[in-house]
C-alpha positions, 0 to 999 in steps of 0.5 A, spaced: 902 644 084 906 651 083 906 656 088 907 663 088 909 666 094 910 674 094 909 678 100 908 686 099 909 690 106 904 696 106 904 701 112 898 704 111 891 701 113 888 705 107 888 703 100 887 706 094 887 704 087 886 707 080 882 705 074 879 708 068 873 710 071 873 711 079 878 712 084 877 706 089 879 708 096 877 703 103 880 702 110 879 696 114 879 697 122 880 690 126 877 693 131 870 694 127 871 687 125 871 684 132 865 688 134 861 685 128 864 678 131 861 680 138 855 682 135 854 675 132 856 671 137 852 674 142 845 670 142 843 667 148 843 660 146 847 658 140 845 659 133 844 652 131 839 648 127 835 647 132 834 654 135 831 658 130 830 664 135 837 665 135 838 664 128 833 669 127 836 674 132 842 674 127 839 674 121 835 680 123 842 683 125 845 682 119 839 685 115 839 691 120 847 692 118 845 692 111 840 697 112 844 701 115 849 701 110 844 703 105 842 697 102 835 694 101 836 687 104 831 681 102 829 675 106 830 668 102 825 664 106 825 656 106 822 651 110 826 645 113 823 640 118 817 644 118 821 650 121 823 656 117 830 659 115 832 665 112 838 667 107 839 675 108 841 678 101 843 685 099 845 687 092 849 693 089 852 695 082 851 695 075 844 691 074 846 688 067 852 685 068 855 678 071 854 678 078 859 676 083 856 673 089 860 673 096 857 669 101 858 666 108 854 662 113 851 664 120 849 658 123 853 654 128 854 646 129 852 645 136 853 648 143 858 653 141 860 661 139 862 659 132 867 665 132 871 663 127 866 658 124 863 662 121 862 669 125 868 671 122 866 670 115 860 673 116 863 679 119 868 679 113 862 679 108 859 685 112 865 689 112 866 688 104 858 690 103 861 697 107 867 697 102 862 696 096 857 701 098 863 706 099 866 705 092 859 703 088 861 708 082 867 704 081 864 697 081 864 694 074 860 688 076 854 687 080 855 684 087 850 680 091 852 679 099 849 673 102 848 670 109 846 663 109 843 659 114 844 651 115 851 650 112 852 646 118 850 638 120 845 635 120 844 639 113 851 639 110 851 636 103 843 636 102 839 640 098 837 644 105 843 648 105 841 655 105 847 656 099 843 650 095 837 654 096 840 661 093 844 657 088 838 654 085 834 660 085 839 664 081 839 658 076 832 658 075 832 666 074 837 665 069 842 670 073 849 670 070 854 669 075 861 671 074 864 667 080 861 665 087 866 667 093 865 663 100 868 666 106 869 660 110 873 661 117 877 667 116 880 669 123 884 664 126 892 664 125 898 662 128 905 663 128 907 656 132 911 651 128 908 645 125 901 648 127 898 647 120 896 640 118 894 637 111 888 633 108 894 629 104 900 628 107 904 630 101 902 637 101 906 639 107 912 639 101 908 644 097 905 648 103 907 652 109 907 648 116 906 654 120 898 656 120 900 664 118 897 664 111 890 664 108 888 659 102 884 660 096 881 653 095 876 650 089 876 645 083 879 646 076 873 650 073 875 656 078 882 656 077 883 662 073 879 666 079 883 662 084 890 664 081 887 671 080 885 672 087 892 669 090 896 674 086 892 680 089 893 678 096 900 677 095 901 683 091 896 688 095 896 685 102 900 683 108 898 676 108 900 671 104 895 667 100 896 660 098 892 656 093 889 649 092 886 647 085 884 640 086 878 635 084 873 634 090 876 628 092 881 631 096 878 632 103 876 639 104 876 642 097 868 642 097 867 643 105 863 649 105 857 653 101 861 654 094 860 647 093 852 648 091 854 653 086 858 648 082 851 644 082 849 649 077 855 650 073 857 656 076 864 658 078 865 658 086 871 657 091 872 659 098 877 663 102 879 660 108 884 659 114 883 651 113 879 650 119 880 644 122 887 643 119 889 649 123 884 651 128 883 645 133 877 649 136 873 647 130 866 645 132 868 645 139 866 650 145 873 653 145 871 656 138 871 663 142 872 670 140 879 671 144 882 666 139 881 670 133 887 675 130 883 681 127 889 684 124 890 678 119 883 678 118 883 685 116 888 683 111 883 678 108 878 683 107 882 687 104 884 682 099 877 680 097 875 687 096 881 688 091 878 682 087 871 685 088 872 692 085 877 690 080 
């Protein structure tokens, strides 16, 4: 695997870029991202599979946030084990174009806040929705934002995942999808030496062993998109991005919602802080908001935003 490692230092938190049709301008406030995560983790009980009341509270917050931004969100309801669960969707951009799907799951795995996994991804998605709305005239592709339910066990890897329900609905409706981007844990970074682990030991020869980067991960079918977003990160943000383009047999390559879009021959990849390969609080009660790095998380949002509006 060839690695490109370009870091461009940028002083301002506000970004502008010209294209032939429209000037793109946006800023990302780390404080605002933190406020979003706080709202998502603030349910009385954890938002897990067994607790539909807390899941519904978060779904309602996400829907209200979309509405406040000027979207007309829709609920995609589905039944698992006699209970009703919801994906929350919002779409923007030219309607007769291929669609970019940007998604993140809002459920957690058991009794925990799930600040990194995956309130961070949902907060990032909501911030991207704001940026898209503010730059609506510049969008070249239709963009659909989706908050998924039931990514976590016991439903992971089954057709009960909210992302499977969504991907199948696009396929059944014959929607042309350019690419799906999954935001899966985008808030944990550390400068501690040897803080980054790998699913295959030899990978440490090609990747940093300090967990202070973001990763774009997917299979060969999505390779062109992964390379493109990596170059965007390394040219336009203060956060280095590394890529893993590999078969699904490599542990972790399919460990989130993007996996379900492959089943319908859609291109899909995830943006991730590498989860348990770095964050030792993964799937524990220690996955709390004070462990997140919102300055670097803002850089993640910027990188995806540049990809979204290009």
